[in-house]
PLY file of the C-alpha trace (Angstrom):
ply
format ascii 1.0
element vertex 300
property float x
property float y
property float z
element edge 299
property int vertex1
property int vertex2
end_header
74.14 12.70 -21.91
74.40 16.27 -20.33
72.04 17.98 -23.65
69.20 14.83 -23.11
68.75 15.64 -19.48
68.69 19.58 -20.18
65.57 18.51 -22.75
64.05 16.10 -20.16
64.58 18.89 -17.02
62.48 21.17 -19.93
60.21 19.17 -20.62
59.46 18.61 -17.06
59.13 22.59 -16.05
57.13 23.36 -19.39
54.45 20.46 -18.33
54.39 21.61 -14.59
53.65 25.11 -16.12
51.16 23.71 -18.82
49.10 21.56 -15.67
49.55 25.39 -13.36
48.44 27.16 -16.21
44.85 29.17 -14.82
41.89 28.51 -16.80
39.35 30.81 -14.98
38.96 31.61 -11.19
35.43 30.77 -9.22
35.49 33.63 -6.16
39.31 33.78 -5.01
39.77 30.05 -6.43
42.25 29.85 -9.40
41.12 26.76 -11.73
43.81 24.85 -13.10
44.70 22.22 -15.46
45.36 19.83 -12.97
42.08 21.00 -11.38
39.99 19.97 -14.20
41.76 16.51 -14.49
41.25 15.81 -10.94
37.83 16.42 -10.87
37.12 14.68 -14.01
38.98 11.49 -12.43
36.36 11.97 -9.34
33.47 12.29 -11.24
34.46 9.31 -13.39
35.03 7.33 -10.59
31.73 8.55 -9.08
29.67 7.04 -12.15
31.55 3.50 -11.68
30.87 3.61 -8.68
26.90 4.13 -8.90
26.53 1.73 -11.62
27.95 -0.88 -9.42
25.66 0.14 -6.79
22.21 0.18 -8.73
23.45 -3.07 -10.30
23.91 -4.15 -6.54
20.48 -2.82 -4.89
18.24 -3.89 -8.25
19.95 -7.27 -7.71
18.99 -7.74 -3.94
15.36 -5.98 -4.61
14.46 -8.61 -7.33
16.10 -11.66 -5.19
13.59 -10.42 -1.95
10.93 -9.36 -4.56
10.29 -6.76 -1.75
9.01 -4.57 -4.59
7.96 -4.53 -8.76
9.99 -3.55 -11.51
8.99 -0.50 -11.72
9.50 0.64 -7.97
13.21 -0.99 -8.39
13.67 1.16 -11.52
12.96 4.06 -9.42
14.93 3.47 -6.17
17.69 2.72 -8.71
17.37 6.05 -10.08
17.25 7.97 -7.21
20.27 5.77 -5.75
22.22 7.23 -9.04
21.23 10.79 -8.46
21.77 10.76 -4.73
25.44 9.22 -5.57
26.39 11.80 -9.00
25.25 14.58 -6.53
27.69 13.62 -3.47
30.80 12.62 -6.32
30.09 16.41 -7.75
30.27 18.05 -4.29
33.63 15.91 -3.67
34.77 17.10 -6.96
34.47 20.74 -6.41
35.64 20.16 -2.71
38.97 18.48 -3.69
39.58 21.24 -6.21
39.20 23.71 -3.81
35.84 25.33 -4.39
34.54 26.58 -1.54
30.39 25.30 -1.11
29.24 26.64 1.75
27.88 29.13 -0.02
26.16 27.12 -2.48
25.06 24.84 0.13
23.66 27.56 2.56
21.39 28.32 -0.60
20.46 25.12 -0.99
19.61 24.72 2.45
17.18 27.87 2.15
15.85 26.27 -1.02
15.52 22.75 0.18
13.27 24.45 3.09
11.31 26.06 0.91
10.67 23.21 -1.42
9.61 21.11 1.33
7.20 23.28 2.53
5.75 23.19 -0.62
6.04 19.72 -1.37
5.08 18.15 1.80
2.50 15.94 1.26
5.34 14.37 -1.58
7.75 14.18 0.73
5.32 12.10 3.32
4.18 10.21 0.61
7.63 9.22 -0.48
8.48 8.27 3.10
5.65 6.73 3.24
6.10 4.28 0.28
10.33 4.05 1.21
8.88 2.87 4.73
6.27 0.23 3.17
8.27 -1.45 0.97
10.80 -2.11 3.12
8.67 -3.25 6.16
6.55 -5.10 3.23
3.39 -4.90 5.32
1.43 -4.40 1.94
2.69 -6.24 -1.13
0.99 -6.38 -4.72
-1.36 -8.88 -4.55
-2.68 -8.17 -1.15
-5.98 -7.69 -0.58
-6.93 -5.06 2.07
-10.02 -3.72 3.43
-10.19 0.45 3.21
-12.68 2.51 4.36
-15.03 -0.82 4.13
-14.14 -1.29 0.67
-12.34 -4.44 -0.34
-9.26 -4.03 -2.78
-6.56 -5.84 -4.05
-2.96 -4.33 -4.51
-2.05 -4.10 -7.88
1.22 -1.83 -8.05
3.04 -0.01 -5.32
4.97 2.92 -6.67
7.24 5.37 -4.42
4.35 7.55 -4.25
1.12 6.01 -4.46
-0.24 2.25 -4.49
-2.25 1.32 -7.31
-5.26 -0.77 -6.31
-8.39 -2.68 -8.08
-12.17 -2.95 -6.40
-14.54 -5.16 -7.04
-16.28 -3.35 -9.50
-12.77 -3.34 -11.29
-12.29 -0.06 -10.61
-8.83 1.21 -10.55
-7.65 3.50 -7.46
-5.02 5.81 -6.45
-4.03 5.77 -2.45
-1.21 8.20 -1.72
1.12 5.72 0.50
0.82 8.22 3.01
-2.89 7.05 3.93
-1.69 3.32 4.26
1.15 4.45 6.48
-0.47 6.50 9.04
-4.53 5.15 9.00
-5.83 2.05 9.74
-5.36 -1.07 7.14
-6.93 -4.14 7.21
-4.41 -6.78 5.33
-6.58 -9.61 5.00
-3.71 -11.99 3.17
-1.04 -10.62 5.49
0.14 -13.82 7.00
-2.34 -16.21 5.31
-5.70 -16.21 3.30
-8.05 -17.48 5.96
-11.28 -15.24 5.82
-14.53 -15.67 7.91
-17.59 -15.13 5.59
-20.07 -13.76 7.54
-23.89 -14.29 6.73
-26.75 -13.19 9.68
-30.71 -14.82 9.02
-33.72 -14.41 11.37
-36.24 -16.39 12.14
-39.44 -16.34 13.33
-39.80 -16.26 17.14
-42.54 -19.99 16.43
-39.52 -21.58 15.19
-37.83 -24.34 16.96
-34.39 -23.00 17.75
-32.64 -26.42 18.30
-33.86 -27.45 14.69
-32.95 -23.78 13.51
-29.24 -24.49 14.85
-29.34 -27.94 13.38
-30.16 -27.07 10.02
-27.54 -23.89 9.63
-24.98 -26.37 10.93
-25.63 -28.59 8.30
-25.64 -26.35 5.45
-22.23 -24.89 7.16
-20.34 -27.94 7.20
-21.55 -28.65 3.24
-19.72 -25.44 1.67
-17.42 -26.84 -1.17
-15.53 -23.56 -0.18
-15.10 -23.90 3.11
-12.08 -24.64 4.62
-11.71 -27.86 6.52
-9.77 -27.38 9.16
-11.27 -24.73 10.51
-15.34 -24.83 11.84
-17.90 -23.29 10.54
-19.53 -20.87 13.87
-23.53 -20.63 14.29
-24.74 -18.25 16.59
-27.57 -16.54 18.23
-26.42 -13.17 18.33
-29.66 -10.90 19.15
-33.44 -11.11 19.90
-35.03 -8.59 17.61
-38.30 -7.31 17.07
-39.01 -8.86 14.56
-37.29 -11.67 14.62
-34.51 -14.23 16.58
-31.27 -13.40 14.52
-28.68 -15.94 13.82
-25.59 -15.24 12.06
-23.16 -18.17 10.47
-19.82 -17.87 9.66
-17.34 -20.17 7.68
-13.65 -20.18 6.75
-12.56 -19.37 3.67
-8.68 -19.41 1.86
-10.13 -16.11 -0.64
-11.20 -13.39 0.93
-11.45 -11.98 -2.83
-14.38 -14.14 -3.10
-16.54 -12.74 0.23
-19.13 -11.52 -1.74
-20.17 -14.60 -3.94
-19.48 -17.07 -0.77
-22.02 -14.95 0.89
-24.43 -15.09 -2.05
-24.00 -19.00 -2.21
-24.19 -19.40 1.71
-27.52 -17.74 1.17
-28.95 -19.56 -0.90
-27.98 -22.59 0.63
-29.80 -21.24 3.94
-33.10 -20.34 1.99
-33.23 -23.65 0.41
-32.38 -25.70 3.56
-35.25 -23.63 5.54
-38.22 -24.19 2.83
-37.24 -28.10 2.77
-37.53 -27.78 6.38
-40.49 -25.75 6.87
-38.51 -22.33 9.00
-39.66 -19.34 8.58
-37.35 -16.43 8.05
-39.16 -13.81 9.82
-39.73 -9.96 8.09
-40.39 -7.44 9.63
-43.89 -6.89 11.03
-46.30 -4.75 12.78
-49.27 -4.94 14.96
-51.42 -1.87 15.29
-54.26 -2.22 18.52
-57.03 0.66 18.83
-58.29 1.72 22.21
-62.17 0.71 23.03
-63.16 4.40 22.19
-61.77 4.34 18.79
-62.83 0.87 18.03
-66.35 2.03 19.00
-66.15 4.92 16.53
-64.96 2.85 13.86
-68.35 0.82 14.27
-70.38 3.66 14.10
-68.64 4.81 10.88
-68.99 1.29 9.52
-72.41 1.63 10.73
-73.54 4.68 9.15
-71.92 3.84 5.80
0 1
1 2
2 3
3 4
4 5
5 6
6 7
7 8
8 9
9 10
10 11
11 12
12 13
13 14
14 15
15 16
16 17
17 18
18 19
19 20
20 21
21 22
22 23
23 24
24 25
25 26
26 27
27 28
28 29
29 30
30 31
31 32
32 33
33 34
34 35
35 36
36 37
37 38
38 39
39 40
40 41
41 42
42 43
43 44
44 45
45 46
46 47
47 48
48 49
49 50
50 51
51 52
52 53
53 54
54 55
55 56
56 57
57 58
58 59
59 60
60 61
61 62
62 63
63 64
64 65
65 66
66 67
67 68
68 69
69 70
70 71
71 72
72 73
73 74
74 75
75 76
76 77
77 78
78 79
79 80
80 81
81 82
82 83
83 84
84 85
85 86
86 87
87 88
88 89
89 90
90 91
91 92
92 93
93 94
94 95
95 96
96 97
97 98
98 99
99 100
100 101
101 102
102 103
103 104
104 105
105 106
106 107
107 108
108 109
109 110
110 111
111 112
112 113
113 114
114 115
115 116
116 117
117 118
118 119
119 120
120 121
121 122
122 123
123 124
124 125
125 126
126 127
127 128
128 129
129 130
130 131
131 132
132 133
133 134
134 135
135 136
136 137
137 138
138 139
139 140
140 141
141 142
142 143
143 144
144 145
145 146
146 147
147 148
148 149
149 150
150 151
151 152
152 153
153 154
154 155
155 156
156 157
157 158
158 159
159 160
160 161
161 162
162 163
163 164
164 165
165 166
166 167
167 168
168 169
169 170
170 171
171 172
172 173
173 174
174 175
175 176
176 177
177 178
178 179
179 180
180 181
181 182
182 183
183 184
184 185
185 186
186 187
187 188
188 189
189 190
190 191
191 192
192 193
193 194
194 195
195 196
196 197
197 198
198 199
199 200
200 201
201 202
202 203
203 204
204 205
205 206
206 207
207 208
208 209
209 210
210 211
211 212
212 213
213 214
214 215
215 216
216 217
217 218
218 219
219 220
220 221
221 222
222 223
223 224
224 225
225 226
226 227
227 228
228 229
229 230
230 231
231 232
232 233
233 234
234 235
235 236
236 237
237 238
238 239
239 240
240 241
241 242
242 243
243 244
244 245
245 246
246 247
247 248
248 249
249 250
250 251
251 252
252 253
253 254
254 255
255 256
256 257
257 258
258 259
259 260
260 261
261 262
262 263
263 264
264 265
265 266
266 267
267 268
268 269
269 270
270 271
271 272
272 273
273 274
274 275
275 276
276 277
277 278
278 279
279 280
280 281
281 282
282 283
283 284
284 285
285 286
286 287
287 288
288 289
289 290
290 291
291 292
292 293
293 294
294 295
295 296
296 297
297 298
298 299
């Protein structure tokens, strides 16, 4: 019995000595086998936690449909890297390694990198803000710098949109976050299709209004719940100008709807004998000029 106790005591002493063996030194800190094991366990736990958190984040984003698949994967990857860095820092701190110098150097590097990548950081921040607020989503129709575009893909750095000419444009997210952007489908797709038309001053304006109201009400794509509007907007130099606006549920078809509305107005005016005005210029000569012109004609 005593012999067995002695053997166990020796194994324990040798085991403790094995864990306390100095493998290498970082600065003034000795790194032992026990230190390596503790750090390894912390890193394994970090990887497990990162996997669980990524699954939770991806599941939440997919359920709420706040972003497309590419953006969800980017967010999950950034979350993974952030958790790994945090776990690595905790492991080194647990091992007794002083991280103050490393953090100081990292802070200086981060400041220098921040100045170099200022636009990138601004776009990333704006992208996260847009994805969180959901003020702009894939499929929305936007008006950017007097151009109608449809959002196709939203990334962390930039948004890809398609124009009416089937051109893809890449818009930095900072422009969408800082500048005024009209989202025509933010709450619904209701949109006014406006057309201007000018008639001659000799026209019967009551008849003009009646014809325009009939044409606007007869547009098949118009929304029945919202009445069209016919307004006399200006007395121009060569015409009396009217505006016809009809509600539509698809702003992406604005130009097609404007074309069909103009064609309907043209046909209706032609049937009613209403003349669409065009620019005219009347020239009047003073009497001396008229006398000179007469003299020139007589001499010829």
